[in-house]
PyMOL commands that place a pseudoatom at each C-alpha (Angstrom):
pseudoatom trace, name=CA, resn=MET, resi=1, chain=A, elem=C, hetatm=0, pos=[-2.094, 6.936, -16.388]
pseudoatom trace, name=CA, resn=PRO, resi=2, chain=A, elem=C, hetatm=0, pos=[-5.128, 5.244, -14.080]
pseudoatom trace, name=CA, resn=LYS, resi=3, chain=A, elem=C, hetatm=0, pos=[-4.803, 5.752, -10.124]
pseudoatom trace, name=CA, resn=TYR, resi=4, chain=A, elem=C, hetatm=0, pos=[-6.255, 3.505, -7.852]
pseudoatom trace, name=CA, resn=VAL, resi=5, chain=A, elem=C, hetatm=0, pos=[-7.130, 3.675, -4.250]
pseudoatom trace, name=CA, resn=MET, resi=6, chain=A, elem=C, hetatm=0, pos=[-6.162, 0.948, -1.768]
pseudoatom trace, name=CA, resn=TRP, resi=7, chain=A, elem=C, hetatm=0, pos=[-7.717, 0.958, 1.599]
pseudoatom trace, name=CA, resn=GLY, resi=8, chain=A, elem=C, hetatm=0, pos=[-6.507, -2.159, 3.779]
pseudoatom trace, name=CA, resn=SER, resi=9, chain=A, elem=C, hetatm=0, pos=[-6.477, -3.320, 7.416]
pseudoatom trace, name=CA, resn=TYR, resi=10, chain=A, elem=C, hetatm=0, pos=[-3.618, -3.937, 9.683]
pseudoatom trace, name=CA, resn=CYS, resi=11, chain=A, elem=C, hetatm=0, pos=[-3.077, -7.406, 11.497]
pseudoatom trace, name=CA, resn=GLU, resi=12, chain=A, elem=C, hetatm=0, pos=[-3.283, -7.153, 15.136]
pseudoatom trace, name=CA, resn=ASN, resi=13, chain=A, elem=C, hetatm=0, pos=[-0.202, -6.055, 17.323]
pseudoatom trace, name=CA, resn=VAL, resi=14, chain=A, elem=C, hetatm=0, pos=[0.944, -4.362, 14.038]
pseudoatom trace, name=CA, resn=LEU, resi=15, chain=A, elem=C, hetatm=0, pos=[3.908, -2.612, 15.764]
pseudoatom trace, name=CA, resn=GLU, resi=16, chain=A, elem=C, hetatm=0, pos=[5.591, -5.477, 16.940]
pseudoatom trace, name=CA, resn=LYS, resi=17, chain=A, elem=C, hetatm=0, pos=[4.867, -7.899, 13.907]
pseudoatom trace, name=CA, resn=ARG, resi=18, chain=A, elem=C, hetatm=0, pos=[5.706, -5.095, 11.341]
pseudoatom trace, name=CA, resn=ALA, resi=19, chain=A, elem=C, hetatm=0, pos=[9.325, -4.459, 12.988]
pseudoatom trace, name=CA, resn=PRO, resi=20, chain=A, elem=C, hetatm=0, pos=[11.158, -7.366, 10.671]
pseudoatom trace, name=CA, resn=TYR, resi=21, chain=A, elem=C, hetatm=0, pos=[9.781, -6.131, 7.529]
pseudoatom trace, name=CA, resn=ARG, resi=22, chain=A, elem=C, hetatm=0, pos=[9.441, -2.320, 8.126]
pseudoatom trace, name=CA, resn=GLN, resi=23, chain=A, elem=C, hetatm=0, pos=[12.771, -1.083, 6.511]
pseudoatom trace, name=CA, resn=ALA, resi=24, chain=A, elem=C, hetatm=0, pos=[12.174, -3.502, 3.182]
pseudoatom trace, name=CA, resn=HIS, resi=25, chain=A, elem=C, hetatm=0, pos=[8.662, -1.936, 3.195]
pseudoatom trace, name=CA, resn=LEU, resi=26, chain=A, elem=C, hetatm=0, pos=[9.778, 1.876, 3.280]
pseudoatom trace, name=CA, resn=ASP, resi=27, chain=A, elem=C, hetatm=0, pos=[12.734, 0.977, 1.021]
pseudoatom trace, name=CA, resn=ARG, resi=28, chain=A, elem=C, hetatm=0, pos=[10.230, -0.482, -1.534]
pseudoatom trace, name=CA, resn=LEU, resi=29, chain=A, elem=C, hetatm=0, pos=[7.900, 2.389, -1.214]
pseudoatom trace, name=CA, resn=THR, resi=30, chain=A, elem=C, hetatm=0, pos=[10.931, 5.005, -1.869]
pseudoatom trace, name=CA, resn=GLU, resi=31, chain=A, elem=C, hetatm=0, pos=[11.713, 3.175, -4.866]
pseudoatom trace, name=CA, resn=LEU, resi=32, chain=A, elem=C, hetatm=0, pos=[8.131, 3.205, -6.184]
pseudoatom trace, name=CA, resn=LYS, resi=33, chain=A, elem=C, hetatm=0, pos=[7.487, 6.865, -5.102]
pseudoatom trace, name=CA, resn=GLU, resi=34, chain=A, elem=C, hetatm=0, pos=[10.524, 7.851, -6.932]
pseudoatom trace, name=CA, resn=ALA, resi=35, chain=A, elem=C, hetatm=0, pos=[9.522, 5.636, -10.102]
pseudoatom trace, name=CA, resn=GLY, resi=36, chain=A, elem=C, hetatm=0, pos=[5.896, 7.392, -10.077]
pseudoatom trace, name=CA, resn=ALA, resi=37, chain=A, elem=C, hetatm=0, pos=[4.172, 4.456, -8.994]
pseudoatom trace, name=CA, resn=VAL, resi=38, chain=A, elem=C, hetatm=0, pos=[3.052, 5.778, -5.296]
pseudoatom trace, name=CA, resn=VAL, resi=39, chain=A, elem=C, hetatm=0, pos=[1.272, 9.047, -5.028]
pseudoatom trace, name=CA, resn=THR, resi=40, chain=A, elem=C, hetatm=0, pos=[0.622, 8.631, -1.181]
pseudoatom trace, name=CA, resn=ILE, resi=41, chain=A, elem=C, hetatm=0, pos=[0.359, 5.639, 1.269]
pseudoatom trace, name=CA, resn=GLY, resi=42, chain=A, elem=C, hetatm=0, pos=[0.238, 5.481, 5.053]
pseudoatom trace, name=CA, resn=PRO, resi=43, chain=A, elem=C, hetatm=0, pos=[-1.877, 4.206, 7.967]
pseudoatom trace, name=CA, resn=THR, resi=44, chain=A, elem=C, hetatm=0, pos=[-4.598, 5.987, 9.876]
pseudoatom trace, name=CA, resn=LYS, resi=45, chain=A, elem=C, hetatm=0, pos=[-3.861, 7.425, 13.323]
pseudoatom trace, name=CA, resn=ASP, resi=46, chain=A, elem=C, hetatm=0, pos=[-4.825, 4.478, 15.197]
pseudoatom trace, name=CA, resn=LEU, resi=47, chain=A, elem=C, hetatm=0, pos=[-3.018, 1.935, 13.013]
pseudoatom trace, name=CA, resn=GLN, resi=48, chain=A, elem=C, hetatm=0, pos=[-6.265, 0.126, 11.852]
pseudoatom trace, name=CA, resn=LYS, resi=49, chain=A, elem=C, hetatm=0, pos=[-6.215, 0.859, 8.453]
pseudoatom trace, name=CA, resn=VAL, resi=50, chain=A, elem=C, hetatm=0, pos=[-3.930, 1.687, 5.724]
pseudoatom trace, name=CA, resn=PHE, resi=51, chain=A, elem=C, hetatm=0, pos=[-4.526, 4.292, 2.696]
pseudoatom trace, name=CA, resn=GLY, resi=52, chain=A, elem=C, hetatm=0, pos=[-2.764, 4.396, -0.588]
pseudoatom trace, name=CA, resn=VAL, resi=53, chain=A, elem=C, hetatm=0, pos=[-2.942, 5.708, -3.981]
pseudoatom trace, name=CA, resn=TYR, resi=54, chain=A, elem=C, hetatm=0, pos=[-1.268, 3.952, -6.753]
pseudoatom trace, name=CA, resn=ASP, resi=55, chain=A, elem=C, hetatm=0, pos=[-0.263, 4.823, -10.472]
pseudoatom trace, name=CA, resn=ALA, resi=56, chain=A, elem=C, hetatm=0, pos=[-0.844, 1.765, -12.697]
pseudoatom trace, name=CA, resn=GLU, resi=57, chain=A, elem=C, hetatm=0, pos=[-1.703, 0.789, -15.883]
pseudoatom trace, name=CA, resn=ASP, resi=58, chain=A, elem=C, hetatm=0, pos=[-4.480, -1.327, -14.885]
pseudoatom trace, name=CA, resn=GLU, resi=59, chain=A, elem=C, hetatm=0, pos=[-6.180, -2.803, -11.941]
pseudoatom trace, name=CA, resn=VAL, resi=60, chain=A, elem=C, hetatm=0, pos=[-3.908, -6.073, -12.360]
pseudoatom trace, name=CA, resn=ALA, resi=61, chain=A, elem=C, hetatm=0, pos=[-0.869, -3.670, -12.415]
pseudoatom trace, name=CA, resn=ALA, resi=62, chain=A, elem=C, hetatm=0, pos=[-2.293, -1.856, -9.030]
pseudoatom trace, name=CA, resn=ARG, resi=63, chain=A, elem=C, hetatm=0, pos=[-2.795, -5.048, -7.389]
pseudoatom trace, name=CA, resn=LYS, resi=64, chain=A, elem=C, hetatm=0, pos=[0.687, -6.434, -8.444]
pseudoatom trace, name=CA, resn=LEU, resi=65, chain=A, elem=C, hetatm=0, pos=[1.846, -2.969, -6.622]
pseudoatom trace, name=CA, resn=VAL, resi=66, chain=A, elem=C, hetatm=0, pos=[-0.275, -3.866, -3.379]
pseudoatom trace, name=CA, resn=GLU, resi=67, chain=A, elem=C, hetatm=0, pos=[0.964, -7.736, -3.152]
pseudoatom trace, name=CA, resn=ASP, resi=68, chain=A, elem=C, hetatm=0, pos=[4.375, -7.346, -3.846]
pseudoatom trace, name=CA, resn=ASP, resi=69, chain=A, elem=C, hetatm=0, pos=[4.723, -5.166, -0.833]
pseudoatom trace, name=CA, resn=PRO, resi=70, chain=A, elem=C, hetatm=0, pos=[6.665, -7.176, 2.471]
pseudoatom trace, name=CA, resn=TYR, resi=71, chain=A, elem=C, hetatm=0, pos=[3.587, -5.985, 4.511]
pseudoatom trace, name=CA, resn=TRP, resi=72, chain=A, elem=C, hetatm=0, pos=[1.065, -7.777, 2.403]
pseudoatom trace, name=CA, resn=GLN, resi=73, chain=A, elem=C, hetatm=0, pos=[3.251, -10.877, 1.705]
pseudoatom trace, name=CA, resn=ASN, resi=74, chain=A, elem=C, hetatm=0, pos=[4.144, -11.514, 5.666]
pseudoatom trace, name=CA, resn=GLY, resi=75, chain=A, elem=C, hetatm=0, pos=[0.565, -10.874, 6.683]
pseudoatom trace, name=CA, resn=ILE, resi=76, chain=A, elem=C, hetatm=0, pos=[0.940, -7.345, 8.069]
pseudoatom trace, name=CA, resn=TRP, resi=77, chain=A, elem=C, hetatm=0, pos=[-1.806, -6.173, 5.868]
pseudoatom trace, name=CA, resn=THR, resi=78, chain=A, elem=C, hetatm=0, pos=[-4.543, -8.745, 6.149]
pseudoatom trace, name=CA, resn=ASP, resi=79, chain=A, elem=C, hetatm=0, pos=[-7.098, -7.488, 3.434]
pseudoatom trace, name=CA, resn=TYR, resi=80, chain=A, elem=C, hetatm=0, pos=[-7.542, -4.797, 1.071]
pseudoatom trace, name=CA, resn=HIS, resi=81, chain=A, elem=C, hetatm=0, pos=[-9.969, -2.847, -1.369]
pseudoatom trace, name=CA, resn=LEU, resi=82, chain=A, elem=C, hetatm=0, pos=[-8.725, -1.355, -4.452]
pseudoatom trace, name=CA, resn=ALA, resi=83, chain=A, elem=C, hetatm=0, pos=[-10.769, 0.943, -6.700]
pseudoatom trace, name=CA, resn=GLU, resi=84, chain=A, elem=C, hetatm=0, pos=[-9.761, 3.185, -9.772]
pseudoatom trace, name=CA, resn=TRP, resi=85, chain=A, elem=C, hetatm=0, pos=[-10.176, 6.511, -8.790]
pseudoatom trace, name=CA, resn=ILE, resi=86, chain=A, elem=C, hetatm=0, pos=[-10.809, 9.887, -11.127]
pseudoatom trace, name=CA, resn=GLN, resi=87, chain=A, elem=C, hetatm=0, pos=[-8.890, 12.593, -9.426]
pseudoatom trace, name=CA, resn=ALA, resi=88, chain=A, elem=C, hetatm=0, pos=[-10.889, 15.724, -9.913]
pseudoatom trace, name=CA, resn=PHE, resi=89, chain=A, elem=C, hetatm=0, pos=[-8.568, 18.307, -8.318]
for i in range(1, 89): cmd.bond("trace and resi %d" % i, "trace and resi %d" % (i + 1))
show_as sticks, trace
zoom trace
């Protein structure tokens, strides 16, 4: 199955703004990880960017994985770029 790399940005004051959605976000990521749809995901240390790797059948499915996340739906992630990735190692 193809892999897709996602780079996104966080909103201003992310620590305060994410609080109401954090548990739903983490619960969903756990489910996606167990299902094999998320390889890895997390913020940069400065909390400016998010990086993730998704397994999805195509770009449409990968975008759905990103856009169904509570952080996207509630403006915690403000934008993202998605690219199909060829894993060499």
